N, C-alpha and C positions, 0 to 999 in steps of 0.2 A: 741442225744443231741438236735438236732434241735427241736425235739417233746417236750422235757421238758422245754425248752426257750419258746415255744408257750404256753406250758400249763401255767407257770409262768406269761406270759404276759396276759392270761386270768384272770388268778387269782387276778392280779394287777389291772385290769381293773374292776372287779367287786367290788374288796375292795373299790376302789376309788367312783365308783357309790353310794356304800352304805354309806360312809361316805359323799358324797355330799347331799344325800337324807336326812341323818340325820342332817347335818348342816341346812338345810333350815327348817326341822319340829323344830328344836330348836330355831331358830331365833324368839325370842319373838315378835319384833315388826312387822316380817312380819306376824305371825299368827295374832297379833292384827288386822293390818288394814284389812287382809284377812276377819277376823271374823265381823268386825264393816261394812264393805261395802256389806257383803253378805245380799242380800235382802233390801238393803237401796235405797230409792227413793228421790232424792234429790228436785222434783217437788212438795213433800206433806210437807206441813208445821208442823214442831214439835211441839207436843201437846199431854199431856196425856189424857185429857178429850178433846172430840170434841166440836166444837164451843166455845172452851175457848180462851179468848185473849192471846196470847204470850207477855211476857214483854221483850222488847229489850232495854238494856241500851244504850245510844247515847251519845257521846261525841267529841269535836273537838278541835283541838289542833292547835294554829297557826304556825305549822311546816309541813303544808301538810298532816296530819294524821287525819284521821275519825275513832273512836273507837266504835265499834259494840260489844256487848257481849249479850248472849241468852243462853237458856237450851234447849239442844236437848236431851230427853230420849232415842233415839234410839243409840245415841253415848255414851254410859256408858259400864264400864267393871269392874272386879274386878282385881285389880294389882297383886295380888298373883298368877293368873293363867298365868300371860305373864312378868314375870321376874321382878315384881315391877315396871313396865311403868306405869307412872302416866298422862304423857303427851306426845301427838304425833301431829305432824305437817302434813296436810294435804292439796292438792291443793284446792284452793277455788271453782273452778268449780265442784267439787264432792260431796259437800254438799249443803245443803238448805242455802241460804242467802236472808236475808231481803231486798226488793227492796226500800231502801231509796235513794230518789233523792232530788236534790236541786231545789224546785218549780219556784223561781225566777232566774234561770239560763239563762245567756245571750249567751251561747253556748251549741250547741245540743249534742256535743262528747267532755266530759271533760278529759283532760290529767289524766290518772292514771297508776299505777304501780300494776301489778299482783302480789300479795303475798299469801302465805299460811295461813290457819287458824289454831288456836293454839286450840287442843281439850284436855280436862281435863278428867279424869277418872269420874268423877260425872256428865258429860254431859254438862258441861259449854264451850260454844264455843266463841272464841274470834277472831275477824277479824280487823286487824289494816290496813287500806287502805291508800294508799299514794295517793292523788288527788290533782289537780290544779283545782279549780273552778273559773269559770269566770260569776258574776252575775250582774244584772242590779242595780243601784243605782243612786237616784236623787242626784245632784250635785249643790251645791249652792255655786257660786263665787262672790257674793256681796261684800266681805270682802277680796278678792284675792289680794294679796298673803298671807294674814294673816287669812285665814279660816279655818274652821273645818268641817268635814265631819261625817255623820251618816250613815252606812249602815248594812243592816240587810241580814242574810242568812236563808232561810225558808227551813228545812228540813222536810220531811215526808214519808210515804209509798204511793207509787203510786197506789196500788190496795187494800190494807189492811186498814179498818176503825179502830175506835177505839174498836170494838167488836172482832176484828181479830188481832190486833196488838196494844200494848200499849207501847208507848217510854217514857222512863224515863231518867231524866237528869242523867248524868255520871260526878260525881265530883261536885255536887252543882251548883249553879248559876254563880260562877266565873269560866270563861273559862281558859282553860290550856294554859298559856305563858312561861312555863318553858324552852322551846327550840325556843323561839321567838327572832329573828335575827333583830335587828334595823335597819331600812331604813334610807338612807341619806336625804331622801325628806319627809317623813311622820314620825311622832311621835305617837305612840300608846298611846291614852289617857285611853280607857276603852274597856274591853272584856267581855260581859256579856250574858248570855244564859237563856232562860225561856221557860217552856213548856206551850203550849196552844191548846186548842182544837177549830178547824173550822169548820164550817157548810157550806156545799155549797148547791147550788141551784139543782145540779143534783141529791144529795144523800139524804136519810133520815136520815142516820146515820153519826155523824161528824167525822173528821178525826185528830189524834193527830199530833201536831207540835212542833218542836224543832228550837227555833228562837234565832240566835246568833247576837247580839248587836256588832259591832264594831265601836268605835269612834277614829277617826285620826285628828291629825291637823298638817298642812303643816309646814315645817321648811322655814322660809322666808328669811334667809340669802343670799341665791343665787339670789334670786329674788330683794333684797333690792340692791345689788350691780351691777345688771345686767339690772335693769328695773325701780326700785324707783329713784336711783341716776341719770341715765342718765335723767329721765323724769323731776327732778328739776333743772338740768343743762340747759334743753331745754328751760324750762319755764322761768329761769332768763336771759337767752340769748334773748327771745323774749320780756321781759320787758325791756331790757337795750337797744332795738332797738327804743323804743318809746322816749327815752332820746337825740337820735342822732339828729342833725340837718336835717331838711327836704330837704334842698337844697344839701346834699351829696349824691353821688351814693351809697356809701356803706350801706345806711340804707335799700335800695331797695335789695342790694345783702343778707343782714344779714336777711330780712324777707324771701325772697325766702328759703335760706338755712335752716332757722327755719322752714318753713313749710314742707321741704323735710326731714328733721329730724324728725318731728312730724309723717308724714306719715310712714316712716320706722320704728318708736317706736311702733306705732299703729298695723303694720302688726306683729311685733314680739309679741306683747300682745295678738294678736288674736291667733296666732299660737300656744303660751303656754297654752291656756285655752281651756277646754273642750267645745265643741258647746252646747249651752244652751241658750233659750229665756225666762226663769224664771225670772232671775235676772242679771243686767248689772253690772259689776265690778265698784267700784267707782274710781279705776285707769284710 
């Protein structure tokens, strides 16, 4: 009896192994990813013809999203051979990615979230990166707090010139603001993007750039009640001091109080504004 139990246990184990092997062999997505990554080198730029520029569609959405779309001929397959699978998700560090950087960045390490790339059966690769960029921007505070600012984000490849990579506007000249959340301090006036070819003194071949122009206007209500209105009151009190009799001691006390109030007010204004020497605020 014990011998038959051992034989049945061995048979059950062998049947289980066969079923497991058959399951993994029939897993279409597993076979697809295995076949795609076989012999794939992410250090080689995807191109059908050598020395041909790769078209990369680039778009920016004002929701911390960078859209990159390109074609990789090595990541194509026949959906009929893999259970009609037309789309797979792969880790971003397993495939080739365009080295798009922000040229006017004010921070070496931008905050980003690692996401997968979306690969279609025709070789179209889509990478939706969630990134928080910090860029340098010239600030004009002449009409503070009724000022408007214009900042530009300059994106391009760090190593590929126009002969190696061709950046294409994604979605036209109008930027994507469908997921934009209104700010309590700034109002978005315009968000446009344009393609420009820039030639550097170091290189003979120019580089394609995607420049995003962001125009914002400050919401002045907070500053009107906390800065402009107190400034008007201090000015009226200072003028009132000139109409007081000169032989009274209250005139000196009011003058000193007005001077101290104006000093505190100037400190508050200087703390609220960015440090710049280009223009002084009219306030």
